[in-house]
N, C-alpha and C positions, 0 to 999 in steps of 0.2 A: 503260892498257887491256890492253896485251899481257901485262903482269905478272899482271893479274887472270885472264886466260885461261889462262896457264901454271900459275898456282897452282890453278886449278880442275881442270886436267888432272892435276896432281900429286895433288890430293886424291882424285880418282877412281882414280888408279893405286894410291894407298895403300889405297883401299877394297877392291880385289880381291886385293892381295898376300897377305893372311893365308889366303886360301882356295886358293892355287895350290900344286899338288903336282907337282914336277918329278923326284922320285926316290922310289922305294918304300922306301928304307932308313929303318927306324924308323917307318914310317907306321902309324898306328892310327886307325881311324875314330872311335873314342870320344873322341879328342882334339879333334874338330871339333864346335862347338856347332850346334844346329838352329835357334837364334834369334840375331838380331844382338845385339851388345853395347849397353850403355847409350848412349842418344843416337842410335843408328843407326835406330831404329824410328819415325822421324818420317814418317808417311804422306804428308802434304802435300808436304814437302820432297823426299822420295824420288820421288814422282810427277812433280814439277816437274823434277828432275834427269833422270828417265827421258825426258821429252820432249826435253830438250836432247841427251841421248845419241842418241835416235832420229834427230834432225835431223843430227847429226854422222855417224851411221851411214849415213844416206841419201846424204850428200855423198861419203863414202868408197866407197859401192857404185857411184856413178856413175863414179868414177875406176877402180875395179876392173874395171868393164865396158869402159870406154874403153881401158884398157891391155891387157886381154885375155890376160894371161899367168898370173895366179894365180887360185886359187879358194879359198874359205873353207868349211870344213865344221864345223858345230857339232853335237856329239852330246849330246843331253839324256837322261840316265838318272835313274831314281828310282822309288820305290814308287808305287803308285796314289794319286792325289790329291795328289801332291807339287807339282803346278803346272806341269807341262810344257806343256800346251796353252795355259794363260794366259800363260806366259812368251813363247812363240812369237808369240801374237797381239799382245801389248802391245809387245814389243821391236821387232817388224817392222812395226808399224802405219804408220810414216812412210816405209818403204822401198818403192821401185818394185816391185810384185809380179812384174813381168816379169823381175826380176833375182834372184828368190829361189825355190828349190825346196824344198818341205817334204814329207818322206816319213815316214809313221807305219807302224811295223812291228808287225804282229800275229803270232800263232803261225804258223810257216811251214806252207804247204799246197801241194798240187799239184806243179807243176814245181819249186818251191822246195826240196822234199824230195828231188828227184832230182839236186841239185847240192851242192857243198861249202857249208859254213855261211857263207862270206863272199860267195857268189855274188850273192845278191839285193841286198846293199848295194852291191857293185861296179857293178851294173847301173844304179844311180841316183845315182852320184857326181856332184857339181856339175861342169859344164863350166867351162873357163877363163873368167874374167870374171863368175862367178856365186857366190852364196852358197847353200849347201845346208844344210838342217837335218834331222837324223834324230831323230824322236821315238821313242826306243828304237833299238836297233841290233844289230850282231853281238855286243854285250856280253851280250845275253840268252842267248847260247849258253854263256856261262861263269858266268851268274848263275841265271836261272830254270831252265835245263836242269840245272844243277848241283844245285839244290835239289830238282828233280823229275827224277832221272836216267832215269825210265821214258820220258821224251820221246825219249830216244835211240833207242828201239825203232822209232819212226816215221821215223827219218832214214836207214834202210836202209844203215847202215854195215856193213862186214864185221865179223863177230863178233870176230875176233882183234885188231881195231883199238880195240875198246872195253876199255881197260885202266884200271888205277888212275891211270895217268899222263895220261889224256886231257885233264884240265883244264889241267895245266901245259903240255901240248903245244899246246892251243888258245890259251892265253895267249901262248905263244911265237910262234905263227903270227900272232896279232894284232899283236904288237910288230913283227915283220918287215913285216907288211902296212902298218902306219902309217908305218914308216920309208920304205917304198917310195912311199907317197903323198906324204910330205914331199919326197922327192927329185924328185918329178914336179910340184911346184908347188901341191900341195893343203895349205893351212894348216889344221891340225886342232886344235880345242879341245874338250875333253871335260868335261862338266858333270854332276856328281852333285847333284841337288836333295835336300838332306839334311833330311828331315822327321822329326819325332818321332812316335812311335806315338800319343801323346795327341792331337797336332794332326791326324793322319790320321783318328782316330776322329771328331773334330768335323766334318771335311769329308765323311766318308762319311755321317754322320747327316744332314748338311745336304742331301746329294743325295737321300736317301730322303724327306726332309720337303718338298722343293721339287718340285712336279709337273713343272716345266720342266727339272729336272736329274736326275730319277729315271732317265732313259734311260742315264745314265752309270754307274749302279750295276750291279755284276756280282757274283754269288756268289763268283767267283774272288778278289774283293777280300778277303773274309773268310778264304778259304782261305790266302791269302798272309800275312795278318796272323798267323795261327797259327804261321807259320814265320819270323816276323820275325828272330830271332837267326840263322837259317840264311842269310837274304837278306843281312843286314848282314855276316856272315862272308864270303859269296861276293863282295860288292861290295868289301870290304876287300882280299881277295886279288887281285881284278881291278885295282884301282887301284894296289896295291903292285907288281904285275908289269908294268904297262904305262905308268906315269907316266914322262915324259921331258921334257927341255927343249924338244924340237921338238914333242912332242904331250902337253902337260901336262893334268892333271886339275885341276878346280876343285871343291872340296867346299863348296857354297853353302848357307848356312842358309836353309831353305825354309819355316819356320813363319810368317814374315812375308812375304806375297806381294809387296807393293810393293818391299821391300828386295831380295828375291831377283831380281825382274825387273830392277831397276837394276843389280845385279851382273852378270847375264847380258848386259845391253846393253853394259856397260863392257868385259866380256871380248871381245865382238865388235869394239868400237871399237878397243881396244888391239891386237888381232891384226892388223887392217887398217892401223892407223897405223904399225906396225912395218915394213910393206912399203914405206913412202915412195912410195905410189902417185901417179901424175901423168897428166894428160891428154897424149896424144901431141903432140909438137911438129910444126909444119907447116914444110916447107922453103920457101925463097924463091920458087921457081917456082910452087908450089901456092898460096902466099899471094898472089902477083901475079894468078894466074888467078882466085882467089876475089874479089879486089877488082874485077877486070874484070867478073866476073859480077854483083857487087853493083851496079856502076854501070849495067849493062844493065837490071837489075831496077828500079832507081830511075827510070831513064828510061822504062821501060815503064809505071810508075805514072803519070808525068806525062802520057804519051800518052793514057792512059785518061781522065784528068781533062779534057784538052783535047777529046777526042772527045765526052764527055758535054756539055760546054759548047756545042759546035757543034750537037749535036742539039737542044738546048734552044732 
């Protein structure tokens, strides 16, 4: 039985290894497929494996909370309709919602524009003992803003700081920031949901044709499609510059939703498993006090029964 469980874990580990990027050296986004390989797109099997992963993740989250020393931050990036919302919903379906914080980042506005580009993400980092999920993140500042540099005008930066080096500088800031988080107990896993342009077209059309999903459609989706090569180039540069062993990227094939969700779940499970989380141990004095309290509670229950019998 134990061997079967270990083999299952190894199989899932082997599942995500091809998508892990721990160094930008030689990285090219085009080397990563948008669809899983032969035999991996078994919908029923992947959905069953996802349920198992979710149960395991729930158990690990309990230990994460009880130990209260680490936090896990999952960053999900990808083009519109790449499946970020669905991945969050399905992967976290069995986890205690009190232990998970999900933040979706839209275009910055108001006070967010009066601070540095990392500020709004820093304000909602997961506390120790919790899982945090960012649906988009500070990476938009080196992807979307890089594709549409006119957005910089609204960020009120001093003119002399907006140079040709600003993207490399921001990527450097991100690398230092993520190292800082790692040194303070935040385990970071970054996931790029790698969808093909053809699959995105199908999903966007499905939104328009389904009255219950039409609200998700935005004209910006079409605007960004026209700049697809620019977005892929910006993502490639971002992954290349910020991938590391402590804060790896995972380029996940997203054309197949059940498979992508399984990979995301497994990434979270592996990240927490590596921490060797455990429930706090109880000292002899506290254990004795707990047993004494348990004995009193048991006796209290017997008294209640006897009292009811006398009244009868």
